[in-house]
C-alpha positions as CSV (number, residue, x, y, z in Angstrom):
1,M,-31.5,-54.8,39.6
2,A,-29.3,-52.2,40.3
3,A,-29.6,-50.6,37.3
4,R,-33.5,-49.4,38.2
5,D,-32.9,-48.3,41.7
6,V,-31.2,-46.0,40.3
7,S,-32.8,-45.5,37.0
8,R,-35.5,-44.9,38.9
9,R,-33.6,-42.5,41.0
10,A,-32.6,-39.8,38.8
11,S,-36.3,-39.8,37.5
12,A,-37.4,-38.8,41.2
13,R,-35.0,-35.5,40.8
14,S,-36.1,-34.8,37.6
15,V,-39.5,-34.4,38.3
16,S,-38.9,-32.7,42.1
17,P,-41.1,-30.1,42.5
18,R,-40.3,-26.4,41.1
19,Y,-41.4,-23.8,42.1
20,E,-41.0,-19.1,41.0
21,L,-41.4,-16.2,42.9
22,R,-43.9,-14.1,40.8
23,L,-43.5,-10.8,41.6
24,Y,-46.3,-7.6,40.6
25,R,-46.3,-3.9,40.4
26,H,-50.0,-3.2,40.6
27,G,-49.1,0.9,41.0
28,P,-46.8,3.0,43.0
29,G,-46.4,1.9,46.5
30,D,-48.7,-1.6,44.7
31,G,-46.7,-4.5,45.0
32,E,-47.2,-8.8,45.0
33,M,-44.7,-11.3,45.7
34,R,-47.0,-15.5,45.0
35,V,-45.3,-18.2,45.2
36,Y,-46.4,-21.0,42.7
37,R,-45.3,-24.2,42.3
38,L,-45.0,-25.4,38.6
39,P,-46.3,-28.4,37.2
40,A,-44.5,-30.9,36.7
41,L,-43.0,-32.6,33.2
42,G,-46.1,-34.6,32.1
43,A,-48.0,-33.7,34.9
44,E,-52.7,-33.7,33.6
45,S,-52.5,-30.6,34.7
46,T,-50.8,-27.7,33.0
47,E,-51.7,-25.2,35.2
48,P,-49.2,-24.0,38.2
49,E,-50.5,-24.9,41.4
50,F,-50.4,-20.9,44.1
51,V,-48.7,-21.8,47.4
52,G,-49.5,-18.4,48.5
53,G,-49.0,-14.5,48.9
54,L,-48.7,-11.0,49.5
55,R,-50.4,-7.8,48.8
56,G,-50.6,-4.5,50.8
57,A,-49.8,-3.1,54.5
58,G,-48.9,-7.2,55.4
59,L,-45.5,-6.4,52.0
60,E,-45.1,-3.4,52.5
61,R,-44.3,-3.2,56.1
62,F,-42.3,-6.6,55.7
63,E,-40.5,-6.9,52.1
64,P,-37.4,-5.7,53.0
65,R,-37.3,-8.3,56.5
66,I,-38.8,-10.8,52.7
67,L,-35.7,-9.3,50.6
68,R,-33.1,-10.2,53.5
69,I,-34.9,-14.4,53.5
70,L,-34.5,-13.9,49.9
71,R,-30.8,-12.8,49.3
72,D,-29.7,-14.8,52.5
73,R,-31.1,-18.0,50.6
74,G,-29.4,-17.6,47.9
75,V,-31.8,-15.9,45.0
76,R,-31.3,-12.0,43.2
77,L,-34.6,-10.4,42.4
78,G,-33.8,-8.3,39.7
79,A,-34.9,-5.1,38.0
80,R,-38.8,-5.0,37.6
81,P,-40.7,-4.3,34.4
82,G,-42.8,-1.1,35.7
83,G,-45.6,-1.9,36.4
84,G,-45.9,-5.7,35.0
85,R,-44.9,-8.5,36.2
86,S,-41.6,-10.8,36.3
87,A,-41.2,-14.8,37.6
88,Q,-37.9,-15.4,39.8
89,G,-36.7,-19.6,39.7
90,L,-37.1,-20.5,43.6
91,D,-35.6,-23.4,45.8
92,E,-38.0,-25.8,47.1
93,E,-37.1,-25.0,50.3
94,T,-37.0,-21.2,49.5
95,A,-40.9,-21.9,47.8
96,L,-41.7,-23.6,51.5
97,V,-41.0,-20.7,54.1
98,L,-42.2,-17.7,51.7
99,G,-44.9,-19.6,51.1
100,L,-46.1,-20.9,54.9
101,L,-45.0,-17.1,55.4
102,F,-47.5,-15.1,53.2
103,R,-50.1,-18.2,54.1
104,T,-49.4,-16.9,57.6
105,L,-49.4,-13.0,57.6
106,A,-52.0,-12.1,54.6
107,P,-55.0,-11.8,57.3
108,M,-52.8,-10.0,59.5
109,R,-52.8,-7.0,61.0
110,N,-51.3,-6.9,64.8
111,R,-47.2,-5.5,63.3
112,E,-45.6,-7.9,67.4
113,N,-48.4,-10.8,66.5
114,M,-46.9,-10.4,63.2
115,Q,-43.2,-10.8,63.5
116,A,-43.3,-13.1,65.9
117,C,-44.5,-15.8,63.7
118,I,-42.3,-14.3,60.9
119,E,-39.6,-15.5,63.1
120,G,-41.0,-19.0,64.0
121,I,-41.5,-19.4,60.2
122,E,-37.4,-18.5,59.4
123,R,-36.3,-20.5,62.3
124,M,-38.7,-23.9,61.5
125,G,-36.3,-26.8,59.6
126,R,-37.3,-27.9,56.1
127,E,-39.9,-31.0,56.9
128,E,-42.1,-28.8,60.0
129,A,-42.7,-25.7,57.0
130,A,-43.2,-28.7,54.5
131,Y,-46.3,-30.9,57.3
132,W,-47.5,-27.5,57.8
133,L,-48.1,-25.9,54.1
134,G,-48.8,-29.1,53.4
135,M,-51.8,-29.0,56.1
136,V,-53.1,-25.7,54.6
137,M,-52.6,-26.7,51.7
138,H,-54.8,-30.5,51.2
139,R,-57.6,-29.8,54.9
140,R,-60.4,-28.6,54.0
141,K,-60.6,-25.7,56.6
142,P,-57.3,-24.3,56.3
143,R,-57.8,-21.6,58.4
144,R,-58.0,-23.4,61.4
145,I,-55.8,-25.0,60.6
146,L,-53.3,-21.6,59.7
147,Q,-55.5,-19.7,63.1
148,A,-52.9,-23.3,65.0
149,L,-49.8,-22.0,63.7
150,R,-49.8,-18.4,64.7
151,I,-50.9,-18.7,68.3
152,V,-48.0,-21.6,68.2
153,L,-45.5,-19.0,66.4
154,N,-47.2,-16.7,69.2
155,A,-46.8,-18.8,72.4
156,S,-43.8,-19.6,71.9
157,E,-42.8,-16.8,71.6
158,G,-44.3,-15.4,74.7
């Protein structure tokens, strides 16, 4: 019986979620970052699941901060081909934070509120980030969940 438990734990580790950060360069000054959850081995779906992405002014404003988050978590981005796409593997915690960050910031325009959201998401623990991202990804009306998260994060700053 103990051998069966060990094999279950080993197989659970081998099917842990795998994530990927994809960087796109659409043109000069037009970059995009997206996080995808890669399909598990033996899964029915072979398509990666979109977790979150950021493009345009939101990315341009906070790209140095996002790059610092990646650097602090040990993610090194290589040189991107001009006009192409590159991908980088991510650990689960980094993917959760980036996915939640991208989904939260995407519709926002107010710089102060965006700053408060970034700081709040950076302070979140793994479980809290996973909770909010799961709510956003698997609920029928994710915009309401994101609005609630923005209100909570902005209220905690004030």
